[in-house]
Biopython code that builds the backbone (N, CA, C, O; Angstrom):
import numpy as np
from Bio.PDB.StructureBuilder import StructureBuilder

atoms = [
    (1, "MET", "N", (35.708, 3.375, -7.742)),
    (1, "MET", "CA", (35.144, 3.807, -6.676)),
    (1, "MET", "C", (35.680, 3.105, -5.392)),
    (1, "MET", "O", (35.758, 1.876, -5.395)),
    (2, "THR", "N", (36.058, 3.831, -4.276)),
    (2, "THR", "CA", (36.654, 3.454, -3.143)),
    (2, "THR", "C", (35.738, 2.356, -2.296)),
    (2, "THR", "O", (34.521, 2.325, -2.480)),
    (3, "LEU", "N", (36.272, 1.616, -1.526)),
    (3, "LEU", "CA", (35.593, 0.785, -0.602)),
    (3, "LEU", "C", (34.719, 1.360, 0.234)),
    (3, "LEU", "O", (33.581, 0.912, 0.374)),
    (4, "SER", "N", (35.219, 2.541, 0.953)),
    (4, "SER", "CA", (34.134, 3.356, 1.620)),
    (4, "SER", "C", (32.897, 3.913, 1.163)),
    (4, "SER", "O", (31.819, 3.885, 1.756)),
    (5, "ALA", "N", (33.201, 4.505, -0.133)),
    (5, "ALA", "CA", (32.326, 5.217, -1.073)),
    (5, "ALA", "C", (31.156, 3.971, -1.363)),
    (5, "ALA", "O", (29.947, 4.196, -1.324)),
    (6, "THR", "N", (31.620, 2.919, -1.594)),
    (6, "THR", "CA", (30.601, 1.697, -2.083)),
    (6, "THR", "C", (30.093, 1.300, -0.995)),
    (6, "THR", "O", (28.939, 0.923, -1.199)),
    (7, "LEU", "N", (30.416, 1.198, 0.124)),
    (7, "LEU", "CA", (29.936, 0.645, 1.270)),
    (7, "LEU", "C", (28.774, 1.868, 1.634)),
    (7, "LEU", "O", (27.613, 1.556, 1.902)),
    (8, "ALA", "N", (29.160, 3.054, 1.611)),
    (8, "ALA", "CA", (28.025, 4.226, 1.946)),
    (8, "ALA", "C", (26.885, 4.134, 1.184)),
    (8, "ALA", "O", (25.757, 4.314, 1.644)),
    (9, "LEU", "N", (27.157, 3.826, -0.108)),
    (9, "LEU", "CA", (26.068, 3.647, -1.316)),
    (9, "LEU", "C", (25.263, 2.489, -0.844)),
    (9, "LEU", "O", (24.045, 2.554, -0.674)),
    (10, "VAL", "N", (25.953, 1.475, -0.648)),
    (10, "VAL", "CA", (25.016, 0.030, -0.349)),
    (10, "VAL", "C", (24.069, 0.490, 0.981)),
    (10, "VAL", "O", (22.848, 0.346, 0.933)),
    (11, "LEU", "N", (24.715, 1.033, 2.122)),
    (11, "LEU", "CA", (23.678, 1.308, 3.185)),
    (11, "LEU", "C", (22.646, 2.212, 2.789)),
    (11, "LEU", "O", (21.473, 1.993, 3.092)),
    (12, "ALA", "N", (23.066, 3.395, 2.014)),
    (12, "ALA", "CA", (21.941, 4.403, 1.714)),
    (12, "ALA", "C", (20.807, 3.921, 0.809)),
    (12, "ALA", "O", (19.623, 4.234, 0.926)),
    (13, "THR", "N", (21.423, 2.994, -0.245)),
    (13, "THR", "CA", (20.427, 2.276, -1.024)),
    (13, "THR", "C", (19.377, 1.378, -0.378)),
    (13, "THR", "O", (18.178, 1.315, -0.648)),
    (14, "ALA", "N", (20.098, 0.673, 0.562)),
    (14, "ALA", "CA", (19.362, -0.298, 1.344)),
    (14, "ALA", "C", (18.279, 0.323, 2.454)),
    (14, "ALA", "O", (17.256, -0.243, 2.841)),
    (15, "ALA", "N", (18.738, 1.546, 2.835)),
    (15, "ALA", "CA", (17.750, 2.374, 3.487)),
    (15, "ALA", "C", (16.656, 2.897, 2.806)),
    (15, "ALA", "O", (15.499, 2.897, 3.227)),
    (16, "LEU", "N", (17.073, 3.373, 1.673)),
    (16, "LEU", "CA", (15.751, 3.867, 0.887)),
    (16, "LEU", "C", (14.913, 2.719, 0.298)),
    (16, "LEU", "O", (13.727, 2.900, 0.024)),
    (17, "THR", "N", (15.532, 1.525, 0.099)),
    (17, "THR", "CA", (14.684, 0.349, -0.270)),
    (17, "THR", "C", (13.729, 0.049, 0.855)),
    (17, "THR", "O", (12.538, -0.098, 0.581)),
    (18, "ALA", "N", (14.093, -0.040, 1.931)),
    (18, "ALA", "CA", (13.302, -0.239, 3.459)),
    (18, "ALA", "C", (12.283, 0.823, 3.710)),
    (18, "ALA", "O", (11.165, 0.542, 4.140)),
    (19, "PHE", "N", (12.720, 2.220, 3.404)),
    (19, "PHE", "CA", (11.800, 3.075, 3.779)),
    (19, "PHE", "C", (10.595, 3.152, 2.807)),
    (19, "PHE", "O", (9.442, 3.409, 3.151)),
    (20, "ALA", "N", (11.057, 2.871, 1.430)),
    (20, "ALA", "CA", (10.187, 2.895, 0.305)),
    (20, "ALA", "C", (9.070, 1.496, 0.541)),
    (20, "ALA", "O", (7.856, 1.585, 0.358)),
    (21, "ALA", "N", (9.745, 0.298, 0.957)),
    (21, "ALA", "CA", (8.848, -0.657, 1.565)),
    (21, "ALA", "C", (7.952, -0.276, 2.437)),
    (21, "ALA", "O", (6.768, -0.560, 2.256)),
    (22, "TRP", "N", (8.370, 0.433, 3.529)),
    (22, "TRP", "CA", (7.533, 0.593, 4.647)),
    (22, "TRP", "C", (6.273, 1.657, 4.172)),
    (22, "TRP", "O", (5.107, 1.511, 4.538)),
    (23, "ARG", "N", (6.708, 2.642, 3.372)),
    (23, "ARG", "CA", (5.666, 3.545, 2.790)),
    (23, "ARG", "C", (4.812, 2.992, 1.785)),
    (23, "ARG", "O", (3.691, 3.482, 1.651)),
    (24, "GLY", "N", (5.255, 1.847, 0.908)),
    (24, "GLY", "CA", (4.316, 1.088, -0.094)),
    (24, "GLY", "C", (3.329, 0.296, 0.602)),
    (24, "GLY", "O", (2.230, 0.122, 0.076)),
    (25, "ALA", "N", (3.620, -0.234, 1.803)),
    (25, "ALA", "CA", (2.882, -1.320, 2.304)),
    (25, "ALA", "C", (1.866, -0.659, 3.210)),
    (25, "ALA", "O", (1.068, -1.390, 3.796)),
    (26, "ARG", "N", (1.817, 0.601, 3.379)),
    (26, "ARG", "CA", (0.855, 1.358, 4.138)),
    (26, "ARG", "C", (-0.408, 1.339, 3.508)),
    (26, "ARG", "O", (-0.323, 1.656, 2.321)),
    (27, "PRO", "N", (-1.757, 1.028, 3.960)),
    (27, "PRO", "CA", (-2.818, 1.159, 3.429)),
    (27, "PRO", "C", (-3.223, 2.611, 2.974)),
    (27, "PRO", "O", (-2.834, 3.546, 3.674)),
    (28, "PRO", "N", (-4.059, 2.894, 1.729)),
    (28, "PRO", "CA", (-4.251, 3.960, 1.264)),
    (28, "PRO", "C", (-5.266, 4.647, 2.097)),
    (28, "PRO", "O", (-6.102, 4.004, 2.731)),
    (29, "ASN", "N", (-5.202, 6.130, 2.110)),
    (29, "ASN", "CA", (-6.138, 6.855, 2.838)),
    (29, "ASN", "C", (-6.748, 7.744, 1.981)),
    (29, "ASN", "O", (-6.052, 8.612, 1.455)),
    (30, "PRO", "N", (-8.061, 7.671, 1.723)),
    (30, "PRO", "CA", (-8.672, 8.263, 0.676)),
    (30, "PRO", "C", (-9.176, 9.778, 1.117)),
    (30, "PRO", "O", (-9.625, 10.622, 0.342)),
    (31, "MET", "N", (-9.006, 9.912, 2.451)),
    (31, "MET", "CA", (-9.530, 11.215, 2.848)),
    (31, "MET", "C", (-8.105, 12.117, 2.654)),
    (31, "MET", "O", (-8.256, 13.326, 2.482)),
    (32, "ARG", "N", (-6.926, 11.647, 2.672)),
    (32, "ARG", "CA", (-6.093, 12.711, 2.204)),
    (32, "ARG", "C", (-5.577, 12.707, 0.884)),
    (32, "ARG", "O", (-4.626, 13.412, 0.546)),
    (33, "GLY", "N", (-6.167, 11.946, 0.144)),
    (33, "GLY", "CA", (-6.053, 12.151, -1.439)),
    (33, "GLY", "C", (-5.020, 11.032, -1.845)),
    (33, "GLY", "O", (-4.429, 10.312, -1.040)),
    (34, "VAL", "N", (-4.881, 10.990, -3.337)),
    (34, "VAL", "CA", (-3.992, 9.991, -3.705)),
    (34, "VAL", "C", (-2.515, 10.213, -3.317)),
    (34, "VAL", "O", (-2.078, 11.283, -2.895)),
    (35, "ARG", "N", (-1.740, 9.007, -3.517)),
    (35, "ARG", "CA", (-0.226, 9.154, -3.338)),
    (35, "ARG", "C", (0.384, 9.494, -4.567)),
    (35, "ARG", "O", (0.044, 9.044, -5.661)),
    (36, "MET", "N", (1.357, 10.358, -4.341)),
    (36, "MET", "CA", (1.895, 10.992, -5.396)),
    (36, "MET", "C", (3.225, 10.541, -5.676)),
    (36, "MET", "O", (3.816, 11.049, -6.629)),
    (37, "ALA", "N", (3.786, 9.648, -4.972)),
    (37, "ALA", "CA", (5.019, 8.830, -4.949)),
    (37, "ALA", "C", (4.737, 7.484, -5.132)),
    (37, "ALA", "O", (3.990, 6.822, -4.412)),
    (38, "PRO", "N", (5.468, 7.007, -6.304)),
    (38, "PRO", "CA", (5.267, 5.386, -6.668)),
    (38, "PRO", "C", (6.214, 4.764, -5.719)),
    (38, "PRO", "O", (7.398, 4.682, -6.044)),
    (39, "TRP", "N", (5.815, 4.330, -4.603)),
    (39, "TRP", "CA", (6.416, 3.810, -3.456)),
    (39, "TRP", "C", (7.188, 2.412, -4.041)),
    (39, "TRP", "O", (8.413, 2.293, -4.079)),
    (40, "ARG", "N", (6.375, 1.549, -4.417)),
    (40, "ARG", "CA", (6.482, 0.263, -4.917)),
    (40, "ARG", "C", (7.704, 0.326, -6.104)),
    (40, "ARG", "O", (8.652, -0.459, -6.114)),
    (41, "LEU", "N", (7.522, 1.289, -6.990)),
    (41, "LEU", "CA", (8.528, 1.357, -8.116)),
    (41, "LEU", "C", (9.882, 1.942, -7.419)),
    (41, "LEU", "O", (10.948, 1.430, -7.761)),
    (42, "ILE", "N", (9.885, 2.897, -6.547)),
    (42, "ILE", "CA", (10.889, 3.332, -5.872)),
    (42, "ILE", "C", (11.901, 2.207, -5.093)),
    (42, "ILE", "O", (13.130, 2.160, -5.127)),
    (43, "MET", "N", (10.883, 1.258, -4.332)),
    (43, "MET", "CA", (11.324, 0.194, -3.690)),
    (43, "MET", "C", (12.215, -0.725, -4.703)),
    (43, "MET", "O", (13.428, -0.895, -4.584)),
    (44, "VAL", "N", (11.291, -1.355, -5.844)),
    (44, "VAL", "CA", (12.323, -2.027, -6.728)),
    (44, "VAL", "C", (13.335, -1.513, -7.254)),
    (44, "VAL", "O", (14.299, -2.250, -7.460)),
    (45, "LEU", "N", (13.407, -0.089, -7.625)),
    (45, "LEU", "CA", (14.572, 0.464, -8.201)),
    (45, "LEU", "C", (15.682, 0.773, -7.118)),
    (45, "LEU", "O", (16.827, 1.078, -7.454)),
    (46, "GLY", "N", (15.350, 0.694, -6.027)),
    (46, "GLY", "CA", (16.344, 0.976, -4.867)),
    (46, "GLY", "C", (17.161, -0.388, -4.575)),
    (46, "GLY", "O", (18.341, -0.393, -4.224)),
    (47, "ALA", "N", (16.261, -1.704, -4.796)),
    (47, "ALA", "CA", (16.727, -2.869, -4.400)),
    (47, "ALA", "C", (17.661, -3.247, -5.729)),
    (47, "ALA", "O", (18.765, -3.755, -5.536)),
    (48, "ALA", "N", (17.226, -3.005, -6.981)),
    (48, "ALA", "CA", (18.212, -3.249, -7.975)),
    (48, "ALA", "C", (19.560, -2.352, -7.703)),
    (48, "ALA", "O", (20.585, -2.990, -7.942)),
    (49, "ALA", "N", (19.729, -1.290, -7.349)),
    (49, "ALA", "CA", (20.831, -0.438, -6.980)),
    (49, "ALA", "C", (21.557, -0.999, -5.879)),
    (49, "ALA", "O", (22.787, -0.969, -5.858)),
    (50, "THR", "N", (20.782, -1.576, -4.845)),
    (50, "THR", "CA", (21.504, -2.182, -3.734)),
    (50, "THR", "C", (22.403, -3.423, -4.158)),
    (50, "THR", "O", (23.511, -3.654, -3.676)),
    (51, "LEU", "N", (21.783, -4.173, -5.106)),
    (51, "LEU", "CA", (22.286, -5.519, -5.727)),
    (51, "LEU", "C", (23.421, -5.075, -6.469)),
    (51, "LEU", "O", (24.400, -5.802, -6.299)),
    (52, "ILE", "N", (23.609, -4.045, -7.291)),
    (52, "ILE", "CA", (24.460, -3.562, -8.017)),
    (52, "ILE", "C", (25.474, -3.092, -7.305)),
    (52, "ILE", "O", (26.591, -3.420, -7.704)),
    (53, "PHE", "N", (25.399, -2.344, -6.261)),
    (53, "PHE", "CA", (26.467, -1.904, -5.493)),
    (53, "PHE", "C", (27.037, -3.031, -4.506)),
    (53, "PHE", "O", (28.220, -3.036, -4.166)),
    (54, "LEU", "N", (26.162, -3.928, -4.099)),
    (54, "LEU", "CA", (26.634, -5.168, -3.452)),
    (54, "LEU", "C", (27.589, -5.861, -4.413)),
    (54, "LEU", "O", (28.678, -6.130, -3.907)),
    (55, "VAL", "N", (27.435, -6.190, -5.613)),
    (55, "VAL", "CA", (28.423, -6.915, -6.619)),
    (55, "VAL", "C", (29.645, -6.092, -6.731)),
    (55, "VAL", "O", (30.729, -6.652, -6.899)),
    (56, "HIS", "N", (29.552, -4.753, -6.649)),
    (56, "HIS", "CA", (30.968, -3.904, -7.055)),
    (56, "HIS", "C", (31.519, -4.160, -5.672)),
    (56, "HIS", "O", (32.726, -4.405, -5.689)),
    (57, "LEU", "N", (30.878, -4.170, -4.315)),
    (57, "LEU", "CA", (31.624, -4.330, -3.266)),
    (57, "LEU", "C", (32.300, -5.736, -3.083)),
    (57, "LEU", "O", (33.428, -5.869, -2.611)),
    (58, "VAL", "N", (31.564, -6.693, -3.471)),
    (58, "VAL", "CA", (32.193, -7.963, -3.487)),
    (58, "VAL", "C", (33.466, -7.836, -4.422)),
    (58, "VAL", "O", (34.587, -8.130, -4.007)),
    (59, "ASN", "N", (33.255, -7.431, -5.567)),
    (59, "ASN", "CA", (34.380, -7.233, -6.428)),
    (59, "ASN", "C", (35.636, -6.623, -5.865)),
    (59, "ASN", "O", (36.759, -7.032, -6.161)),
    (60, "LEU", "N", (35.384, -5.571, -4.996)),
    (60, "LEU", "CA", (36.633, -4.717, -4.484)),
    (60, "LEU", "C", (37.056, -5.548, -3.289)),
    (60, "LEU", "O", (38.154, -5.260, -2.814)),
    (61, "LEU", "N", (36.347, -6.564, -2.702)),
    (61, "LEU", "CA", (36.892, -7.302, -1.929)),
    (61, "LEU", "C", (37.886, -8.344, -2.194)),
    (61, "LEU", "O", (38.679, -8.888, -1.426)),
    (62, "GLY", "N", (37.661, -8.515, -3.520)),
    (62, "GLY", "CA", (38.753, -9.348, -4.122)),
    (62, "GLY", "C", (38.202, -10.607, -5.061)),
    (62, "GLY", "O", (38.886, -11.183, -5.907)),
    (63, "PHE", "N", (36.855, -10.902, -4.739)),
    (63, "PHE", "CA", (36.284, -11.869, -5.426)),
    (63, "PHE", "C", (35.934, -11.458, -7.014)),
    (63, "PHE", "O", (35.614, -10.303, -7.292)),
    (64, "GLN", "N", (36.014, -12.368, -7.890)),
    (64, "GLN", "CA", (35.757, -12.091, -9.229)),
    (64, "GLN", "C", (34.222, -12.698, -9.469)),
    (64, "GLN", "O", (34.055, -13.904, -9.289)),
    (65, "THR", "N", (33.127, -11.875, -9.866)),
    (65, "THR", "CA", (31.763, -11.970, -10.168)),
    (65, "THR", "C", (31.488, -12.119, -11.497)),
    (65, "THR", "O", (30.419, -12.608, -11.863)),
    (66, "GLY", "N", (32.505, -11.680, -12.421)),
    (66, "GLY", "CA", (32.113, -11.731, -13.839)),
    (66, "GLY", "C", (32.925, -12.724, -14.483)),
    (66, "GLY", "O", (33.466, -13.513, -13.708)),
    (67, "ARG", "N", (33.182, -12.908, -15.921)),
    (67, "ARG", "CA", (33.896, -13.894, -16.427)),
    (67, "ARG", "C", (35.273, -13.617, -16.541)),
    (67, "ARG", "O", (36.037, -14.465, -17.000)),
]
sb = StructureBuilder()
sb.init_structure("model")
sb.init_model(0)
sb.init_chain("A")
sb.init_seg("    ")
for serial, (resi, resn, name, xyz) in enumerate(atoms, 1):
    if name == "N":
        sb.init_residue(resn, " ", resi, " ")
    sb.init_atom(name, np.array(xyz, "f"), 0.0, 1.0, " ", f" {name:<3s}", serial, name[0])
structure = sb.get_structure()
């Protein structure tokens, strides 16, 4: 994957994580019904994807993160 594609994925997953964190932190509204999206799970998965893409970005910049 190229540097620009990896950087775009890092920014996209970070934005998804921030949006899911904002939605997950909102108080429930019983009048509107139950939440159909598991925002906290989406936040955790987005953070994990962001971390993976950040490690890949650091590897593309020339640093060795593995063995």
